[in-house]
C-alpha positions as a Markdown table, in Angstrom:
| # | Residue | x | y | z |
|---|---|---|---|---|
| 1 | Met | 12.3 | -83.6 | -65.1 |
| 2 | Asp | 8.6 | -83.9 | -64.4 |
| 3 | His | 9.0 | -87.3 | -62.8 |
| 4 | Ser | 11.8 | -86.2 | -60.6 |
| 5 | Ser | 9.9 | -83.1 | -59.5 |
| 6 | Glu | 6.9 | -85.3 | -58.7 |
| 7 | Lys | 9.1 | -87.6 | -56.6 |
| 8 | Met | 10.6 | -84.6 | -54.8 |
| 9 | Asp | 7.1 | -83.2 | -54.0 |
| 10 | His | 5.9 | -86.6 | -52.8 |
| 11 | Ser | 8.9 | -87.0 | -50.6 |
| 12 | Ser | 8.5 | -83.5 | -49.2 |
| 13 | Glu | 4.9 | -84.2 | -48.4 |
| 14 | Lys | 6.0 | -87.3 | -46.5 |
| 15 | Thr | 8.6 | -85.3 | -44.7 |
| 16 | Ser | 6.1 | -82.5 | -43.8 |
| 17 | Ser | 3.6 | -85.1 | -42.7 |
| 18 | Lys | 6.0 | -86.6 | -40.2 |
| 19 | Lys | 5.8 | -85.2 | -36.6 |
| 20 | Pro | 9.2 | -83.8 | -35.6 |
| 21 | Tyr | 8.6 | -84.6 | -31.9 |
| 22 | Pro | 6.7 | -87.8 | -31.6 |
| 23 | Phe | 7.2 | -88.0 | -27.8 |
| 24 | Ile | 5.1 | -84.9 | -27.4 |
| 25 | Asn | 1.9 | -86.9 | -27.9 |
| 26 | Leu | 3.4 | -89.6 | -25.8 |
| 27 | Ile | 3.8 | -87.6 | -22.6 |
| 28 | Arg | 0.2 | -86.3 | -22.8 |
| 29 | His | -1.0 | -89.6 | -21.5 |
| 30 | Pro | -0.2 | -90.1 | -17.7 |
| 31 | Ala | 0.7 | -93.8 | -17.8 |
| 32 | Ala | 2.9 | -93.4 | -20.9 |
| 33 | Ser | 4.5 | -90.2 | -19.4 |
| 34 | Ile | 5.3 | -92.0 | -16.1 |
| 35 | Ala | 6.9 | -94.9 | -18.0 |
| 36 | Phe | 8.8 | -92.6 | -20.4 |
| 37 | Ile | 10.2 | -90.4 | -17.6 |
| 38 | Ser | 10.9 | -93.4 | -15.4 |
| 39 | Ile | 13.2 | -95.0 | -18.0 |
| 40 | Phe | 15.2 | -91.9 | -18.4 |
| 41 | Ala | 15.3 | -91.3 | -14.6 |
| 42 | Phe | 16.5 | -95.0 | -14.1 |
| 43 | Leu | 19.2 | -94.6 | -16.7 |
| 44 | Gly | 20.2 | -91.1 | -15.7 |
| 45 | Phe | 20.5 | -91.8 | -12.0 |
| 46 | Gly | 21.9 | -95.4 | -12.4 |
| 47 | Thr | 25.4 | -94.4 | -11.1 |
| 48 | Val | 23.9 | -92.7 | -8.0 |
| 49 | Phe | 21.8 | -95.8 | -7.3 |
| 50 | Arg | 24.9 | -98.1 | -7.6 |
| 51 | Leu | 26.8 | -95.9 | -5.2 |
| 52 | Val | 24.2 | -96.3 | -2.5 |
| 53 | Glu | 24.0 | -100.0 | -3.3 |
| 54 | Val | 20.2 | -100.4 | -3.7 |
| 55 | Ser | 18.5 | -103.2 | -5.6 |
| 56 | Met | 17.3 | -103.0 | -9.1 |
| 57 | Gly | 13.6 | -103.1 | -7.9 |
| 58 | Val | 14.1 | -100.2 | -5.6 |
| 59 | Gln | 15.8 | -98.3 | -8.4 |
| 60 | Ala | 12.8 | -98.9 | -10.7 |
| 61 | Ile | 10.3 | -97.9 | -8.0 |
| 62 | Thr | 12.2 | -94.8 | -7.1 |
| 63 | Ala | 12.4 | -93.8 | -10.7 |
| 64 | Ala | 8.7 | -94.3 | -11.1 |
| 65 | Phe | 7.8 | -92.3 | -8.1 |
| 66 | Gly | 10.2 | -89.5 | -9.2 |
| 67 | Ala | 8.5 | -89.5 | -12.6 |
| 68 | Leu | 5.1 | -89.4 | -11.0 |
| 69 | Phe | 6.1 | -86.4 | -8.8 |
| 70 | Ile | 7.4 | -84.5 | -11.9 |
| 71 | Ile | 4.2 | -85.2 | -13.8 |
| 72 | Leu | 1.9 | -84.2 | -11.0 |
| 73 | Ser | 3.8 | -81.1 | -10.0 |
| 74 | Thr | 4.0 | -80.0 | -13.7 |
| 75 | Lys | 0.4 | -80.7 | -14.2 |
| 76 | Phe | -0.5 | -78.6 | -11.1 |
| 77 | Leu | 1.6 | -75.7 | -12.2 |
| 78 | Met | 0.1 | -75.8 | -15.7 |
| 79 | Glu | -3.4 | -75.9 | -14.4 |
| 80 | His | -2.7 | -73.1 | -11.9 |
| 81 | Glu | -1.3 | -71.0 | -14.7 |
| 82 | Ser | -4.3 | -71.8 | -17.0 |
| 83 | Asp | -6.7 | -70.9 | -14.1 |
| 84 | Ser | -4.9 | -67.7 | -13.4 |
| 85 | Asn | -5.0 | -66.7 | -17.1 |
| 86 | His | -8.7 | -67.5 | -17.3 |
| 87 | Lys | -9.4 | -65.4 | -14.2 |
| 88 | Ala | -7.4 | -62.5 | -15.6 |
| 89 | Asp | -9.3 | -62.7 | -18.9 |
| 90 | Lys | -12.6 | -62.8 | -17.1 |
| 91 | Lys | -11.6 | -59.9 | -14.8 |
| 92 | Asn | -10.5 | -57.9 | -17.9 |
| 93 | Glu | -13.9 | -58.5 | -19.6 |
| 94 | Ile | -15.8 | -57.6 | -16.5 |
| 95 | Phe | -13.7 | -54.4 | -16.2 |
| 96 | Lys | -14.5 | -53.4 | -19.7 |
| 97 | Lys | -18.2 | -54.1 | -19.2 |
| 98 | Asn | -18.2 | -52.1 | -16.0 |
| 99 | Val | -16.6 | -49.1 | -17.7 |
| 100 | Gln | -19.4 | -49.1 | -20.3 |
| 101 | Leu | -22.1 | -49.6 | -17.7 |
| 102 | Tyr | -20.9 | -46.9 | -15.4 |
| 103 | Gly | -20.3 | -44.6 | -18.3 |
| 104 | Asp | -23.9 | -45.0 | -19.6 |
| 105 | Ala | -25.4 | -44.6 | -16.1 |
| 106 | Ala | -23.3 | -41.6 | -15.4 |
| 107 | Lys | -24.2 | -40.0 | -18.7 |
| 108 | Ser | -28.0 | -40.3 | -18.0 |
| 109 | Ile | -27.6 | -39.2 | -14.3 |
| 110 | Ile | -25.6 | -36.1 | -15.1 |
| 111 | Gly | -27.9 | -35.3 | -18.0 |
| 112 | Val | -30.9 | -35.2 | -15.7 |
| 113 | Ala | -29.0 | -33.2 | -13.0 |
| 114 | Asn | -28.0 | -30.7 | -15.6 |
| 115 | Lys | -31.5 | -30.1 | -17.0 |
| 116 | Asn | -34.2 | -27.6 | -15.9 |
| 117 | Glu | -37.0 | -30.1 | -16.3 |
| 118 | Leu | -37.5 | -33.8 | -15.7 |
| 119 | Gln | -39.3 | -35.9 | -18.3 |
| 120 | Gln | -40.8 | -39.3 | -18.1 |
| 121 | Lys | -38.4 | -40.6 | -20.7 |
| 122 | Asp | -35.5 | -39.5 | -18.5 |
| 123 | Leu | -36.8 | -41.7 | -15.7 |
| 124 | Ser | -37.2 | -44.6 | -18.1 |
| 125 | Glu | -33.6 | -44.3 | -19.2 |
| 126 | Leu | -32.4 | -44.1 | -15.6 |
| 127 | Phe | -34.3 | -47.4 | -14.8 |
| 128 | Lys | -32.8 | -49.1 | -17.8 |
| 129 | Asn | -29.2 | -48.2 | -16.8 |
| 130 | His | -30.0 | -49.1 | -13.2 |
| 131 | Ser | -31.2 | -52.6 | -14.2 |
| 132 | Asp | -28.0 | -53.1 | -16.2 |
| 133 | Leu | -25.9 | -52.3 | -13.2 |
| 134 | Phe | -27.4 | -55.2 | -11.3 |
| 135 | Leu | -25.4 | -57.7 | -13.4 |
| 136 | His | -21.8 | -56.3 | -13.1 |
| 137 | Gly | -22.1 | -53.1 | -11.0 |
| 138 | Ser | -20.8 | -52.9 | -7.4 |
| 139 | Ile | -23.3 | -52.9 | -4.6 |
| 140 | Asp | -22.5 | -49.3 | -3.6 |
| 141 | Ala | -22.9 | -48.1 | -7.2 |
| 142 | Val | -26.3 | -49.8 | -7.5 |
| 143 | Ala | -27.4 | -48.3 | -4.3 |
| 144 | Ala | -26.3 | -44.8 | -5.4 |
| 145 | Ser | -28.2 | -45.2 | -8.6 |
| 146 | Ala | -31.3 | -46.2 | -6.7 |
| 147 | Glu | -30.9 | -43.1 | -4.5 |
| 148 | Phe | -30.8 | -40.8 | -7.5 |
| 149 | Ile | -33.9 | -42.4 | -9.0 |
| 150 | Asn | -35.7 | -42.1 | -5.7 |
| 151 | Cys | -34.8 | -38.4 | -5.6 |
| 152 | Cys | -36.3 | -37.9 | -9.0 |
| 153 | Gln | -39.5 | -39.8 | -8.1 |
| 154 | Lys | -39.8 | -37.6 | -4.9 |
| 155 | Ile | -39.5 | -34.5 | -7.0 |
| 156 | Met | -42.3 | -35.7 | -9.3 |
| 157 | Ser | -44.6 | -36.7 | -6.4 |
| 158 | Glu | -44.1 | -33.4 | -4.6 |
| 159 | Gln | -45.4 | -31.3 | -7.5 |
| 160 | Gln | -49.1 | -31.1 | -6.7 |
| 161 | Ser | -50.3 | -29.9 | -10.1 |
| 162 | Ala | -50.2 | -32.3 | -13.0 |
| 163 | Pro | -47.3 | -31.8 | -15.4 |
| 164 | Thr | -47.7 | -30.1 | -18.8 |
| 165 | Gln | -48.3 | -32.8 | -21.3 |
| 166 | Asp | -50.2 | -33.9 | -24.4 |
| 167 | Glu | -52.8 | -36.5 | -23.7 |
| 168 | Asp | -51.5 | -38.9 | -26.3 |
| 169 | Glu | -47.8 | -38.4 | -25.6 |
| 170 | Asp | -46.8 | -39.4 | -22.1 |
| 171 | Glu | -43.1 | -39.1 | -22.9 |
| 172 | Asp | -43.5 | -35.3 | -23.4 |
| 173 | Ser | -44.6 | -34.9 | -19.8 |
| 174 | Phe | -42.2 | -32.8 | -17.7 |
| 175 | Trp | -41.7 | -31.7 | -14.1 |
| 176 | Thr | -39.9 | -28.4 | -13.5 |
| 177 | Leu | -36.6 | -28.7 | -11.5 |
| 178 | Thr | -36.1 | -25.9 | -9.0 |
| 179 | Thr | -32.7 | -24.8 | -7.9 |
| 180 | Glu | -33.1 | -26.8 | -4.7 |
| 181 | Asn | -34.1 | -29.9 | -6.7 |
| 182 | Lys | -31.0 | -29.6 | -8.9 |
| 183 | Ala | -28.8 | -29.2 | -5.8 |
| 184 | His | -30.0 | -32.5 | -4.4 |
| 185 | Leu | -29.7 | -34.2 | -7.7 |
| 186 | Trp | -26.1 | -33.0 | -8.2 |
| 187 | Lys | -25.1 | -34.3 | -4.8 |
| 188 | Lys | -26.6 | -37.7 | -5.6 |
| 189 | Ala | -24.9 | -37.7 | -9.0 |
| 190 | Val | -21.5 | -37.0 | -7.4 |
| 191 | Asn | -22.1 | -39.8 | -4.9 |
| 192 | Phe | -22.8 | -42.2 | -7.8 |
| 193 | Leu | -19.6 | -41.2 | -9.6 |
| 194 | Ser | -17.5 | -41.8 | -6.5 |
| 195 | Cys | -19.1 | -45.2 | -5.9 |
| 196 | Ala | -18.6 | -46.1 | -9.6 |
| 197 | Arg | -14.9 | -45.2 | -9.4 |
| 198 | Lys | -14.5 | -47.4 | -6.3 |
| 199 | Gly | -16.3 | -50.2 | -8.2 |
| 200 | Leu | -13.7 | -50.1 | -11.0 |
| 201 | His | -10.9 | -51.0 | -8.5 |
| 202 | Leu | -8.4 | -48.8 | -10.3 |
| 203 | Leu | -4.6 | -49.2 | -9.6 |
| 204 | Asp | -4.3 | -46.0 | -7.6 |
| 205 | Asp | -7.1 | -47.2 | -5.3 |
| 206 | Glu | -5.4 | -50.5 | -4.3 |
| 207 | Asn | -3.4 | -49.0 | -1.5 |
| 208 | Gly | -6.6 | -48.3 | 0.4 |
| 209 | Lys | -5.8 | -44.6 | 0.8 |
| 210 | Gln | -7.9 | -43.3 | -2.0 |
| 211 | Asp | -11.2 | -43.5 | -0.4 |
| 212 | Gln | -10.4 | -40.6 | 1.8 |
| 213 | Lys | -9.2 | -38.5 | -1.2 |
| 214 | Ile | -12.4 | -39.3 | -3.1 |
| 215 | Glu | -14.4 | -38.1 | -0.1 |
| 216 | Glu | -12.3 | -34.9 | -0.1 |
| 217 | Gln | -13.0 | -34.4 | -3.8 |
| 218 | Lys | -16.7 | -34.9 | -3.2 |
| 219 | Glu | -16.7 | -32.2 | -0.5 |
| 220 | Arg | -14.8 | -29.8 | -2.7 |
| 221 | Phe | -17.3 | -30.4 | -5.6 |
| 222 | Asn | -20.3 | -29.9 | -3.3 |
| 223 | Ala | -18.7 | -26.7 | -1.9 |
| 224 | Leu | -18.2 | -25.4 | -5.5 |
| 225 | His | -21.7 | -26.3 | -6.4 |
| 226 | Asp | -23.1 | -24.6 | -3.3 |
| 227 | Val | -21.3 | -21.4 | -4.4 |
| 228 | Ala | -22.7 | -21.7 | -7.9 |
| 229 | Glu | -26.2 | -22.5 | -6.5 |
| 230 | Ala | -26.1 | -19.3 | -4.4 |
| 231 | Gln | -25.2 | -17.3 | -7.5 |
| 232 | Val | -28.1 | -19.0 | -9.4 |
| 233 | Val | -30.5 | -18.1 | -6.5 |
| 234 | Glu | -29.5 | -14.5 | -6.8 |
| 235 | Ile | -30.2 | -14.6 | -10.6 |
| 236 | Val | -33.6 | -16.3 | -9.9 |
| 237 | Lys | -34.5 | -13.7 | -7.4 |
| 238 | Ala | -33.7 | -11.0 | -9.9 |
| 239 | Arg | -36.1 | -12.7 | -12.3 |
| 240 | Glu | -38.9 | -13.3 | -9.9 |
| 241 | Ala | -42.1 | -11.7 | -11.0 |
| 242 | Ile | -43.1 | -8.4 | -9.3 |
| 243 | Asn | -45.9 | -5.9 | -9.9 |
| 244 | Ile | -45.6 | -2.6 | -11.8 |
| 245 | Gln | -45.4 | -0.4 | -8.7 |
| 246 | Glu | -42.6 | -2.6 | -7.3 |
| 247 | Trp | -40.8 | -2.2 | -10.6 |
| 248 | Phe | -41.1 | 1.6 | -10.4 |
| 249 | Asn | -39.7 | 1.5 | -6.9 |
| 250 | Val | -36.7 | -0.8 | -7.8 |
| 251 | Lys | -35.9 | 1.3 | -10.9 |
| 252 | Lys | -36.6 | 4.6 | -9.1 |
| 253 | Ile | -38.8 | 5.8 | -12.0 |
| 254 | Ser | -40.0 | 9.3 | -11.6 |
| 255 | Lys | -43.7 | 9.7 | -11.1 |
| 256 | Ser | -43.8 | 12.1 | -14.1 |
| 257 | Tyr | -42.8 | 9.1 | -16.3 |
| 258 | Gln | -44.8 | 6.3 | -14.6 |
| 259 | Glu | -47.9 | 7.2 | -16.6 |
| 260 | Asp | -46.0 | 7.0 | -19.9 |
| 261 | Val | -44.7 | 3.5 | -18.9 |
| 262 | Ser | -48.3 | 2.4 | -18.1 |
| 263 | Lys | -49.5 | 3.7 | -21.5 |
| 264 | Phe | -46.6 | 2.0 | -23.2 |
| 265 | Ile | -47.4 | -1.3 | -21.7 |
| 266 | Asp | -51.1 | -1.0 | -22.5 |
| 267 | Thr | -50.3 | -0.2 | -26.2 |
| 268 | Leu | -48.1 | -3.3 | -26.6 |
| 269 | Glu | -50.6 | -5.6 | -24.9 |
| 270 | Arg | -53.7 | -4.3 | -26.6 |
| 271 | Gln | -52.4 | -3.7 | -30.2 |
| 272 | Leu | -49.8 | -6.6 | -30.4 |
| 273 | Asn | -51.3 | -9.2 | -28.1 |
| 274 | Leu | -48.2 | -9.2 | -25.9 |
| 275 | Lys | -48.0 | -10.0 | -22.2 |
| 276 | Ala | -45.9 | -8.0 | -19.8 |
| 277 | Lys | -43.9 | -9.6 | -17.0 |
| 278 | Phe | -42.2 | -7.4 | -14.4 |
| 279 | Thr | -38.9 | -8.4 | -12.8 |
| 280 | Lys | -36.3 | -6.4 | -10.8 |
| 281 | Thr | -34.1 | -6.1 | -13.9 |
| 282 | Gln | -36.6 | -5.4 | -16.7 |
| 283 | Ile | -40.0 | -5.7 | -18.2 |
| 284 | Ser | -40.3 | -8.5 | -20.7 |
| 285 | Phe | -43.1 | -8.8 | -23.3 |
| 286 | Ala | -44.1 | -12.3 | -24.4 |
| 287 | Asp | -45.9 | -13.1 | -27.6 |
| 288 | Lys | -49.3 | -14.6 | -26.7 |
| 289 | Asp | -49.8 | -15.7 | -30.3 |
| 290 | His | -46.6 | -17.9 | -30.1 |
| 291 | Glu | -47.0 | -21.5 | -28.9 |
| 292 | Lys | -44.2 | -21.1 | -26.3 |
| 293 | Phe | -44.9 | -17.5 | -25.4 |
| 294 | Ala | -41.6 | -16.4 | -26.9 |
| 295 | Arg | -40.2 | -13.1 | -25.7 |
| 296 | Val | -40.2 | -10.2 | -28.2 |
| 297 | Ile | -38.9 | -7.1 | -26.6 |
| 298 | Tyr | -37.6 | -5.9 | -23.2 |
| 299 | Leu | -37.9 | -2.5 | -21.5 |
| 300 | Asn | -34.7 | -2.3 | -19.5 |
| 301 | Asn | -35.0 | 1.1 | -17.9 |
| 302 | Val | -36.4 | 4.7 | -18.2 |
| 303 | Thr | -33.7 | 7.3 | -17.7 |
| 304 | Lys | -34.2 | 9.8 | -14.9 |
| 305 | Lys | -33.0 | 12.8 | -16.8 |
| 306 | Asp | -35.3 | 12.9 | -19.8 |
| 307 | Gly | -37.5 | 9.8 | -19.5 |
| 308 | Glu | -35.9 | 7.9 | -22.4 |
| 309 | Phe | -37.0 | 4.3 | -22.8 |
| 310 | Arg | -34.2 | 1.8 | -23.2 |
| 311 | Leu | -35.5 | -1.1 | -25.2 |
| 312 | Gly | -34.0 | -4.3 | -26.7 |
| 313 | Phe | -35.5 | -6.9 | -29.0 |
| 314 | Ser | -34.9 | -10.6 | -28.3 |
| 315 | Ser | -31.7 | -11.6 | -30.1 |
| 316 | Lys | -31.6 | -13.7 | -33.2 |
| 317 | Pro | -28.8 | -15.2 | -35.3 |
| 318 | Asp | -30.3 | -13.7 | -38.5 |
| 319 | Arg | -28.6 | -10.2 | -38.7 |
| 320 | Lys | -29.7 | -9.5 | -42.2 |
| 321 | Thr | -33.4 | -9.9 | -41.4 |
| 322 | Leu | -33.1 | -7.6 | -38.4 |
| 323 | Glu | -31.4 | -5.0 | -40.5 |
| 324 | Glu | -34.3 | -5.3 | -43.1 |
| 325 | Ile | -36.8 | -4.8 | -40.3 |
| 326 | Val | -35.2 | -1.6 | -39.2 |
| 327 | Glu | -34.7 | -0.3 | -42.8 |
| 328 | Asn | -38.3 | -1.1 | -43.8 |
| 329 | Thr | -39.8 | 0.7 | -40.8 |
| 330 | Asn | -40.9 | 4.3 | -41.3 |
| 331 | Ile | -38.6 | 6.1 | -39.0 |
| 332 | Glu | -37.1 | 8.8 | -41.3 |
| 333 | Ala | -39.6 | 11.4 | -40.1 |
| 334 | Leu | -38.6 | 10.9 | -36.5 |
| 335 | Glu | -36.0 | 13.0 | -34.8 |
| 336 | Lys | -32.9 | 10.9 | -34.0 |
| 337 | Lys | -32.8 | 12.3 | -30.5 |
| 338 | Lys | -36.2 | 10.9 | -29.8 |
| 339 | Phe | -35.9 | 7.6 | -31.7 |
| 340 | Glu | -32.5 | 5.9 | -32.0 |
| 341 | Val | -32.2 | 2.4 | -33.3 |
| 342 | Gln | -29.3 | 0.1 | -34.2 |
| 343 | Val | -28.6 | -3.6 | -34.8 |
| 344 | His | -25.8 | -4.8 | -32.5 |
| 345 | Pro | -24.0 | -8.1 | -31.8 |
| 346 | Tyr | -25.0 | -10.0 | -28.7 |
| 347 | Lys | -22.9 | -13.1 | -27.9 |
| 348 | Asp | -23.3 | -15.3 | -31.0 |
| 349 | Glu | -26.4 | -13.5 | -32.2 |
| 350 | Tyr | -27.8 | -10.0 | -33.0 |
| 351 | Gly | -30.4 | -7.8 | -31.4 |
| 352 | Ile | -32.1 | -4.4 | -32.1 |
| 353 | Asn | -31.5 | -1.7 | -29.5 |
| 354 | Ile | -33.8 | 1.3 | -29.3 |
| 355 | Asn | -33.6 | 4.5 | -27.3 |
| 356 | Met | -36.9 | 6.5 | -27.6 |
| 357 | Lys | -39.2 | 8.9 | -25.8 |
| 358 | Tyr | -42.8 | 8.0 | -25.4 |
| 359 | Asp | -45.0 | 9.8 | -27.9 |
| 360 | Pro | -47.5 | 8.7 | -30.6 |
| 361 | Leu | -45.1 | 8.9 | -33.5 |
| 362 | Asn | -42.4 | 6.8 | -31.8 |
| 363 | Met | -45.0 | 4.3 | -30.6 |
| 364 | Asn | -46.3 | 3.9 | -34.2 |
| 365 | Ala | -42.8 | 3.2 | -35.5 |
| 366 | Leu | -42.2 | 0.7 | -32.6 |
| 367 | Val | -45.5 | -1.1 | -33.2 |
| 368 | Glu | -44.7 | -1.4 | -36.9 |
| 369 | Met | -41.3 | -2.8 | -36.1 |
| 370 | Ile | -42.7 | -5.4 | -33.6 |
| 371 | Lys | -45.3 | -6.5 | -36.1 |
| 372 | Lys | -42.6 | -7.3 | -38.7 |
| 373 | Tyr | -40.5 | -9.0 | -36.1 |
| 374 | Lys | -43.4 | -11.3 | -35.1 |
| 375 | Glu | -44.3 | -11.9 | -38.7 |
| 376 | His | -40.9 | -13.1 | -39.6 |
| 377 | Phe | -39.7 | -15.0 | -36.4 |
| 378 | His | -42.9 | -16.1 | -34.8 |
| 379 | Thr | -45.1 | -17.1 | -37.7 |
| 380 | Lys | -45.0 | -20.7 | -38.9 |
| 381 | Arg | -44.0 | -21.0 | -42.5 |
């Protein structure tokens, strides 16, 4: 049994080692291929040759040239197909690379256009992505990227004062982006996106009619952005700094309450080291002890009827702490009509609202509350 199985295995190995189509290797060689095909052409078309009564030599030559034609034409078709497949693979790889390059560049460009300040590290990233575009990006996309970078450099050069920075950390340098700056950057960003789309040669762009549609979409986006920009300008104007007398005029504060407001501001600035800023909508008080001058409390209005101050603390996510600040402040002796306080939700955070009249007791309670607020939220732990 063992010997027979060994013989079977040995015979199977011989069988598997044999090449089932030996002529495959034969036709890979041009001379052998011509001879091989010529023989079959000579034998296959022998009857036809005899009917036209041509000599044996002519038959052989005709068969050889027929074989040569078949070989050359087949070789041409195979090389053409191989070249087409190679070009298709190369084009596919370039397309994938372009998608990645355009995506990275668009991400950094839109990131800058969407910020309120421009940093040196942002410019470094823009330069990196711009250099990557030189290899595979379209000429228009590279030019659009350069225009965006030039716009950023122009903004940086136009600011006469040196940017806020630490001497040892250049990457922390920043230049403030105005509403006008951001409008220019967004238009440059949209131009880059349209050029990048054209550079990808998408299927729906092949008919040549998409360029006009892309331009229409750019105009629509710019129109929407112009409307949004106008709204932002109105908000900025509302937040522009004014003086106290202008605030009185905008809010139509009665002269009988203007002195109370002045005393109120003086108390907060002198006892709590706060800094008042007047805008058309409110008076904000920033903490001068805080490294970023964080806002603490806002005076939104003074009612015309009874001179009640409408105040609001800067909102925080920690509702429990805000409630503890209110509970631990000595306000029990105050009349509710003169000092009303509550913790209320504001978007995803919470704030403290206070309605009070200006008098020494109320001011003592407010000062105590602000001290606890600063101690918890503005003191480094």
